[in-house]
N, C-alpha and C positions, 0 to 999 in steps of 0.2 A: 339633270337633277332627278333624284329618285322621288317616288310618289309621296312618301311621308313628309320630307322637308318642303316640297312644293305645296302640298296641301296645308301644312302648318303656316307657311308664309302667306298663302292666300287668305287664311282665316285672320291672321294678324293684320293684314292690310285692310280688310273690311272693317275690323274693329277700330283701327286707328283712324280711318276715314270717318267712321261714325262718331268717334269721340271728338275729332277736330271740328266736324260740322256742328256738333252740339255746343262746343266752346264758342265758335263764331256766332252762332245764332243767339246764344245767351248774352254775349257781349253787345250784340247789335240791338236786340229787342228789349232787354231789361231796362236800359236807361229811358227809352221812350215811354214805357209804362210808368216808370218811376217819376219821370218829369211831369206827367199829368197829375200824379199824386202830390208832388211838391207845389205845383201851381195852386192846386186846391188848398194846400196848407198855408201858402203865403196870403191868399185871399182871406182866409179865416182869421189870421193873426193881424191883418191890416198893416203889414210891414211896408215901409217906403220902398220905392222901386229899386234904388241902388242896393240897399241892404237885402232886399228880397232876391236880387240877382246873385249877390255873394252867397246867400244862404243856399240858393238852388244849386249853384256851381259846386259848393262844398258838399252838399248832399249827393249830387251826381257823382263827384269824385270818390266819395266814401262808398257809394254803391258799387262803382267799378272796381275799386280796390278790394272791397269785401268779396264781390263775386269772383274776381280773378284769383284771389287767395284761396277761396273755397274750391274752385275748380282745380287749381294747381295742387291743392292738398289732396283732392279726391282722385286725381289722375293716377298716381302710383298704385293706389289700392285697386281702382277699377282696371288699370292695365294689368296688374298681377292676376286679378281674378279672370280677366279675359284671356291672358296667356295660359293660365292653368286649364281653363275650359277648352281652349283651342288645342292645347297639348293632349288632353284626354281624348277629344274627338278624333284628332289626327292620328293618335297612337292606335286607337281601335280600328279606324279605317285602314291605316297602314298595315296593322297586324293582320287584318282580314285579307288584304291583297297579298301580303307575304305568304300567308298560309295557302291561299289559292295558287300562288306561284309554285310553292313547294309541292303541293298536291298534283298540279299539272305536270311538273317535272317527274314526279314519281310515276304517274300514269304513262308518260312518254317513255320511261325506262322499263315499263312492263310490270310495275307494282300495282296491280289492279285492286289490291286490298286497301289502298290508301283512302282515308276518309278525312273530311274536314269537320271541326266542331260546329254544331248548330246552336247558336245562342242569340236570343233577341227576336224581334218581329219586323225587322226592316228589310230593305232590298239585299243587304249583304248576307243576312241569314237565308233569304230565299236563294241567293246565288250559291251559298254553301250547300243547301238542301238539294238543289238541282245538280250540283257537281257530284254529290254523293250518289244520287240516282243514276247519273251517267256512269260513275265508276262501278256501281253495282251491276249495271247492264253489261259493261265491258268485261267485268270479272266473270259474269255468267257466260258470255260469249266465249271467253278464253277457256273456261272450264269445259264448255261444250266442244270446242275445237280439240282440246287435249283428249277428251273422252272419245271423240270421233276418230282421231288418229289411232288411239289404242284399240278401239273396237274394230276398225277396219283391218288393222294389223292382225288382230285375233281371228277375225273371220277368214282372212286370206291364209293364215298359217295352216289351218287344217287341210284345205285342198292342195296347197303347195307341198305339204308333207306327204299327202297321198300320191301326188304326181311323182315326187322323188322316190317313193317306195315302189310304185309301179315300174318306173324306169330302172331302178336297181334290180327288181325281180326279173325284168325282161333281159337285162344284161347278164344276170347270173343263170339264166335259163330256167328259172323256177316257174315263170309264167310265159305262156305263148304270146307271140306278137299280136294275134287277133284278140285274145282276152285282154291284154294290156291296153290295146287301142280303145276297146270299148270302155274300160275303166277310166282311162285318161280323158276320153271324150265326155264322160259323165262329170268328172271333176271340173273340166274346163267349162262345161255348161253351168255348173254351180257358181263358178267365178264370174261368168258372164252375167248371170242373173243378179249377182250382188252388185256388179258395176252398173247395170241398168237401173237397179233400185236406188243406188246412191245418186246417180244422175237425176232420176226423177225427184228424189227428196230435195236436192239442191234447187231444182226448178220450182218446186212447190213452195219451199221456204223463202225463195227470192221473189215470189209472186210473178214468175215468168212462164207459168204453165199456160200453154195454148189450149183453149177449149173450143169445141165446135158444137154448141148447143142446138138441139133440134126438138121438135115436138115428137114425143115418144110415148109408148104405152108401158105402164108399169108391169102389166102381165107378160109382155114380151121379154122384159128384163129378167123377171123371175124365172120364166121358162128357159131362157138361155143359160142362166146360172145353174138351174137344176140339171139341164142336159149335160153341161160341162163337168159337174162335180159328182153326179150320181155314181159313175164307176168307181171313183176313189172311196166314196162312202161304203159301197158294197164290198170292196176289197177289205176294208177294215172292220166291217160288221157293224157299222153305225147307221141308224135309220135317218134318212133325210126326208123331212116333211115340208112341202112347199104349198102354202095355202094361197091359191090364186082366186081373186074375186074382182068383179068389175070395178074399175077405178078411173078417175079422170086422167087426162093426158098430162105428161110432165114436160117441162122445158129444161133439158139437161144434155150433157154430152153422153151419148150412149156408151161409147167404149170406156170412158172413165167411170161411169156409173157401174158398169159391169165389173170393172176392176175393183171398185170398192166392195161390191158384193163378194167377189172372188177372194179378196183379202180376208174378209170377215168369215167366210165359209172355211177357208184354209185354216184360219186360227181356231175356229170352233172344232174342226175335225182333228186338229193336232192335240187339243186338250180334252177331247171326249173319248172315254175308253170304249172298247167293243161292247155291243149291246146297248149303247147309249143312244141318244136321239138329239138331232138338231132340227129346230123348227124355224122356218122362214115365213114371216107374215108381212102384210102391208095394209095400211088403212089411211084414210084421209084425215089430216090434222090441219085445220084452218086452210090456208092457201098453200099447202104442201102435202106430200105423201110421206108417211113415216114408215120406213122399212125396219124390221126387227129380226135379228138372228139370235135365237136362244138355244143354248146347249145344256146338256146335263153332265158337264164335266166337273173338274175339280174346283172351279171357281177361283176368284181372285181375292186376296186379303185386302182389307180396307186401306192399309198403309201403302199399297201399290197402286190403287185406283187413280190418285192424282197425277201419277207419272206414266200411266199406261200408254199414253199416246206419244211419249218422247221417243226419239230415234234410238235404237239399240237397247231400249230398256226392256228387261225381261223379269217377270215375277218368278220364273223358274228357268234360269239360264241353262242348266245342264240339259234338261229335256228339250228345250227349244232348239238348241244347237244340234243335239243329237238327231232331231227329226227334220233338220234342214231349214229352220226359220232364220231369216236374215235379220230380224229385229227392227225392220223399218216399215213393215206392211201397215201397221196401224197409224204410223206417222204420215205415210202417203195417203191413207184413207181420209184422215182428218183434213189434210191439205186440199185434197180433191173435193170433198164435200163442201168445205167452206168456200172454195173458189167457185163452186156452182151455186152458191147462195143458200146452202143448207147448214145443218148442225149435226154433230155426232156426239154420242154419249154412251156410257156403259154403266150397267148396274149388275152387281155380282154378290153372291152369297157363297162363302167357302164351303165346299162339300156338296153344293147343290147345283152350281152352274152359273153361267154368265149370260147376260143379254146385251148385245150391242145394237144400238138404234141410231139411224140417221134419217134426215129429211131431205127431200128434193122439191124445189118449187113447182107449182102447177103451171101449165101453159096458160098464157093470157088468151081470152076469147078473141 
């Protein structure tokens, strides 16, 4: 039996049992109370015993008849009202369950835009609200999956096209084998970096990133980043300023912390024109050290800031792809920082530059 008729019958059964119980109690209790009243009346009028008994029996019979007729007359009206109320309640609950069933079927078939109406303040309304939240989350995940597939295909299309071009040039004799091998190796390296970045993003988003936190010096972290990136900044003509000051020890994964700094420095270098400047500083902030990477590049518009840490999101897609950005560096940085117990944020002014800042916890004494 479906939910609506079963619920309706259960309501009717409860109502009928309640009405029958009221009827029996009224038939049983009312004469007792009325008999006391009749005895009192017979004493007051000083009626002889036999006549008083007849009067009492007659009054009791009249009470029963009157009460029974009144109850029988009220039962159809009460039953109709109870039936209507039960029908309304059962219809609403049955309709809610039906909508939930239809919505879940739509979700199961891939229609993640399906939503349920939210009306009322009861558990069914809460259930509809939670269902809509779940559907919205699934819709967002599905959109992310579709975007991910499209972005990966786009990222792989350029190196694959380049590989095909080098192979054709080598076959036609336009390019020497040695030259083609170097170019092919470069494109394969780009594809390998993309695959490794995607693998790291999947681990970070799934919370399966393995960290090996140790007590480390912020100065060593800054000096390592400066040593690694100084040649690239000099080649482009961008000034790299690293302000190193005595700071307390950190508790973090050294390799992953350096990776976060590397991602932010690469991003700053990519968006800073020649003769610009990138400044890296660090200072104590509560029970953490706050690292800041500020550049004098083009900056980021306000509408892009809320999505800047999403994977494959680019405020300037053409320039980023042209200069080799994979589009997941900031996503990786956010995941790594949060996994180590810190926070990451960005502040930017179009035309003046951007400042990325992240925190890492201090080592406990």
